[in-house]
C-alpha positions in Angstrom: 89.3 181.9 155.8 91.7 180.9 158.3 95.2 179.4 156.6 98.3 178.7 158.7 100.8 181.5 157.7 102.9 180.2 154.4 101.2 176.8 154.3 100.8 176.2 150.5 98.8 173.0 150.6 96.3 174.3 153.1 95.7 177.3 150.7 95.6 175.3 147.6 92.7 173.3 149.3 91.3 176.2 150.4 91.3 177.6 147.0 89.9 174.9 145.3 86.8 174.2 147.6 85.6 177.7 146.5 83.5 177.3 143.3 85.2 180.3 140.7 83.6 178.9 137.5 83.8 181.4 135.0 80.1 182.7 134.4 80.8 183.5 130.8 81.5 179.9 130.2 78.7 178.3 132.2 75.7 180.2 132.7 75.1 181.0 136.5 78.6 180.2 137.8 79.4 182.2 140.5 82.5 183.7 139.1 85.6 184.6 140.8 84.3 187.2 143.5 84.6 184.9 146.6 88.1 183.1 145.3 89.3 186.7 145.5 88.0 187.8 148.7 89.3 184.7 150.3 92.7 185.0 149.0 92.9 188.5 149.6 91.9 187.9 153.2 94.6 185.0 153.7 97.1 187.3 152.0 96.3 190.5 154.3 96.3 188.1 157.1 100.0 187.3 156.3 101.3 190.6 156.5 100.8 191.4 153.0 100.0 195.1 151.3 96.9 193.7 149.5 94.3 195.7 147.3 91.6 194.3 145.3 91.3 195.9 141.8 87.6 195.9 140.8 87.4 197.2 137.1 85.4 194.0 136.3 81.9 194.2 138.2 82.1 191.3 140.4 85.0 190.1 139.3 88.0 191.4 141.1 91.4 190.7 140.5 93.9 190.5 143.6 97.2 192.5 144.0 99.4 192.2 146.8 103.0 193.8 147.1 106.2 193.3 149.3 108.6 196.3 149.2 109.2 199.8 148.0 106.0 200.4 145.0 108.6 202.8 143.0 111.1 199.7 143.1 112.4 196.9 140.5 109.2 194.2 140.5 109.4 190.6 140.0 105.5 189.2 139.3 104.3 186.4 140.4 100.7 185.6 138.5 98.0 182.9 138.1 94.4 182.8 137.3 91.0 182.6 139.9 89.0 181.3 137.3 88.2 177.5 136.5 86.3 176.1 133.7 82.6 173.7 134.1 82.6 170.4 136.0 80.5 168.3 133.8 81.5 164.7 133.6 84.1 165.2 136.4 84.5 161.5 137.8 85.0 163.0 141.1 83.6 165.9 143.8 84.8 169.0 141.8 85.2 171.1 144.9 85.7 169.5 148.1 89.4 169.2 147.7 89.8 165.5 148.8 93.3 164.2 149.3 93.9 160.7 148.3 97.8 159.0 147.4 99.1 162.6 148.0 97.0 164.3 145.5 94.6 167.1 145.9 91.5 166.5 143.9 89.1 169.1 142.4 88.4 171.6 139.5 91.4 174.1 139.6 93.4 172.2 141.4 96.2 171.7 138.8 94.4 175.1 136.5 95.7 176.6 138.4 95.0 176.9 142.3 98.2 174.6 143.5 100.2 177.6 141.7 98.5 180.3 143.2 99.2 178.6 146.6 102.9 177.9 145.8 103.6 181.7 144.6 101.8 182.8 147.7 103.8 181.4 150.2 107.3 181.8 148.4 106.7 185.5 148.5 105.9 185.3 152.1 109.5 183.8 152.9 110.6 187.8 151.8 107.7 189.6 153.6 109.4 190.0 156.7 112.7 191.3 155.4 113.8 194.7 154.1 114.8 195.1 150.3 114.9 197.4 147.9 112.7 195.7 145.3 109.4 194.4 145.2 107.4 191.4 144.7 103.9 191.6 143.4 101.4 188.8 143.4 98.7 189.2 141.1 95.3 187.0 141.1 93.3 187.7 138.0 90.0 186.7 136.6 88.7 185.7 133.0 91.9 183.9 131.9 89.6 180.8 130.8 87.9 183.1 128.1 88.9 186.5 127.2 91.6 187.3 130.0 89.6 190.6 131.2 91.5 190.5 134.6 94.9 190.4 133.0 93.8 193.1 130.2 92.5 195.4 133.4 95.5 194.5 135.4 97.6 195.5 132.2 96.0 198.9 131.6 95.8 200.3 135.3 99.6 200.3 135.0 100.8 197.3 137.2 104.1 196.8 135.6 107.1 194.4 136.2 110.8 194.0 135.1 110.0 189.8 134.9 107.0 187.6 135.8 106.5 183.8 136.3 102.8 182.7 135.9 102.3 179.6 138.0 100.8 177.5 135.7 100.8 173.6 135.3 103.9 172.8 134.1 104.6 169.7 135.9 107.8 171.8 137.4 109.1 172.2 133.6 110.2 175.9 132.8 108.3 177.1 130.0 109.2 180.4 127.9 107.1 179.9 125.0 103.5 178.8 123.6 101.7 179.3 120.3 99.1 181.8 119.9 95.7 180.8 118.3 93.2 182.5 115.5 89.4 181.7 115.3 87.6 182.2 112.1 84.4 181.4 110.4 84.5 180.6 106.7 80.7 181.2 105.5 79.4 179.4 102.3 76.9 180.4 100.3 75.3 177.8 97.7 71.7 178.0 96.2 68.9 176.1 97.7 66.7 173.7 95.5 64.8 170.8 95.4 67.5 167.3 95.5 66.4 166.5 92.4 67.6 169.7 90.9 71.3 169.2 90.3 70.9 171.8 87.4 70.2 174.8 89.7 71.5 173.5 93.4 74.7 175.0 94.6 75.6 172.7 97.4 77.3 174.9 100.4 78.6 171.7 102.5 80.6 170.1 99.0 82.1 173.3 98.9 83.3 173.6 102.6 84.4 170.0 101.6 86.9 171.2 98.9 88.0 173.7 101.2 88.9 171.4 103.7 90.6 169.0 101.6 93.1 172.1 100.7 93.6 172.9 104.1 94.4 169.5 104.6 97.1 169.1 102.3 98.5 172.8 103.6 98.4 170.8 107.0 100.8 168.1 105.7 103.1 170.4 104.3 103.6 172.0 107.5 105.8 168.9 108.7 108.3 170.7 106.1 107.8 174.0 106.8 108.8 176.5 109.7 109.4 174.9 113.2 110.2 176.7 116.7 113.0 174.8 118.8 110.3 174.3 122.2 107.0 174.3 120.0 107.4 172.6 116.9 105.0 173.8 114.0 101.8 175.8 114.1 98.7 173.9 113.1 95.3 173.9 112.1 92.0 171.8 112.6 88.3 172.4 111.7 86.6 172.6 114.8 83.0 173.0 114.1 80.9 172.7 110.9 77.2 173.7 110.5 75.0 173.7 107.7 71.8 171.9 105.7 68.0 171.8 106.6 66.9 168.5 105.3 67.6 165.5 103.2 66.1 166.4 99.8 67.5 170.1 99.9 70.8 171.4 98.3 72.3 173.2 101.2 72.2 177.1 101.0 74.7 178.0 103.7 77.4 176.2 105.4 79.7 177.9 108.4 83.0 176.3 109.0 84.9 177.2 112.2 88.5 176.9 112.2 91.7 177.3 114.8 94.8 178.4 113.7 97.6 177.8 116.5 100.4 180.1 115.4 104.2 180.1 116.1 106.2 183.2 117.2 106.3 185.5 114.6 103.1 184.2 113.0 100.1 186.5 112.9 96.6 186.6 112.8 96.8 188.4 109.2 99.1 185.1 108.1 96.4 182.4 109.4 93.5 184.8 107.1 95.8 184.6 104.2 95.9 180.7 104.4 92.3 180.3 104.1 92.2 183.0 101.3 94.7 180.7 99.8 93.0 177.3 99.7 89.7 179.2 99.0 91.2 180.4 95.7 92.6 176.9 95.0 88.9 175.6 94.8 87.6 178.9 92.9 90.1 178.3 90.2 88.3 175.1 89.9 85.0 175.7 90.3 83.8 179.5 90.0 80.6 178.9 92.1 82.4 178.7 95.3 81.3 181.8 97.4 83.1 182.1 100.8 83.6 184.8 103.5 86.2 184.5 106.1 85.6 186.3 109.5 88.2 186.0 112.2 86.4 186.2 115.3 89.2 186.1 117.7 92.8 186.0 118.1 95.5 185.8 120.9 99.4 186.0 120.2 101.7 183.7 121.0 104.5 184.0 123.6 108.1 183.9 123.3 111.1 184.5 126.0 114.7 183.7 125.1 115.9 180.3 127.0 119.0 182.6 127.9 116.7 185.1 129.7 117.4 186.5 133.2 114.1 184.9 134.4 114.6 181.5 133.4 118.4 181.6 134.6 116.8 182.2 137.9 114.7 179.7 137.6 117.1 177.2 136.7 119.5 178.3 139.4 116.7 177.4 142.1 115.8 174.2 140.5 119.2 173.1 140.9 119.9 174.0 144.5 116.9 172.1 144.9 118.1 168.9 143.3 114.8 169.0 141.1 115.5 167.9 137.3 115.7 171.2 134.9 113.2 170.9 131.7 112.6 174.1 129.5 109.7 173.0 127.2 107.3 174.5 125.2 104.1 175.2 126.8 100.7 173.7 125.0 98.5 175.8 126.1 97.7 179.3 125.6 98.3 181.6 128.7 98.4 185.3 129.7 102.2 184.9 129.5 101.5 186.3 125.8 99.6 189.4 126.9 102.7 190.6 130.0 105.5 189.6 127.1 103.5 192.1 124.8 103.3 194.4 127.6 106.9 194.7 128.1 107.2 192.0 130.9 109.7 189.1 130.2 107.5 186.4 131.4 107.4 182.4 131.8 105.3 179.7 133.2 106.5 177.4 135.8 104.2 175.5 138.4 103.1 172.3 140.0 100.4 170.1 138.1 99.9 169.0 134.8 98.5 170.9 131.9 96.8 167.4 130.4 94.6 167.4 133.7 93.4 170.9 133.0 89.4 170.8 132.1 89.5 167.0 132.2 87.0 164.6 134.2 89.8 164.0 136.6 92.0 167.0 137.8 94.4 166.8 140.7 98.0 168.4 141.9 100.3 166.3 143.5 101.1 167.6 147.0 105.1 167.2 146.4 104.6 169.1 143.4 103.2 172.1 145.2 106.0 171.8 147.8 108.7 171.8 145.3 107.3 174.9 143.7 107.1 176.8 146.7 110.7 176.0 147.5 112.0 177.0 144.1 109.7 179.9 143.8 111.1 181.1 147.4 114.8 180.6 146.2 113.8 182.9 143.2 112.1 185.5 145.3 114.6 185.5 147.9 117.5 186.0 144.8 115.6 188.7 143.6 115.2 190.8 146.5 118.6 190.1 147.7 120.0 191.8 144.4 121.3 188.5 143.0 122.4 188.7 140.0 120.6 186.8 136.8 
């Protein structure tokens, strides 16, 4: 794949044209391998020191470096995997340009951002600096973040990081975490006419949902984060029952709790335990088992952190609006922050278009993001104080 040196728009289109659907999410999908190899080839052609990290079979991370390896480092990061294309109202992988937008799956989330960060890093590739730039493009962010986990486990570290997720060019220092839980209710199967022996597991799930709804209403007056607002909980899936004339023996309720910085998975589970206890106090027959299925940490960096100030200064120099917002979606920033690397999100495109039937990234935003990130990179390599 040949892309003109430093051309972010051309690189974005080239990456969007490669089907990199996550194979865990989409049966039979090709995964990120072709996209990773293509990006590595381009960065190698552009003169960067590139390696492929293949800890996950057929799903390699791309790592490219500028500057001495033992020097203070700024990481620019993105993910190569995309979600499925069912229901899309335009071609998913042609990278069609219309109305100064590039359309395609992954255009906003987040190949436009990857292209911008790669082109930005190139602005210091031919100079000398005692500082380092690390470009990382990882796999599996859309499911379990296996790529980022492998990257961190391999010892790759930086003093700060920017993930070029779609933020509409806002600086996003924080996002919520999440906890997924299943609550399994056990009733007693019986003929529909036998109210005297039947125990309705679905009704018990409904009673607990009623308690959770009260909890959710009360959250409006509870803890709030200055950028993220409040936490939240919603019922995602409910399964139960076998027939119209049978008391349901089992009902499984799947819940998602979005957590604020400072809230833990244990806090989320305790909320559900409290709701079950409230129902059990009224109906001793309630039999509910709570299982935490997965969780991801929230992410939070101070709005006064050096990496935030660097981005603000670069935006101001470009004459672009300077907005600091909370990120609505979860990102790999949480894992980098947990590893001690202050990480914020900043990139072209709108997260509202991610996974949507129509997905595009404005070309102008790719170009602005490239210039802003280039200034951050140049300041970093020049040792400009934050």
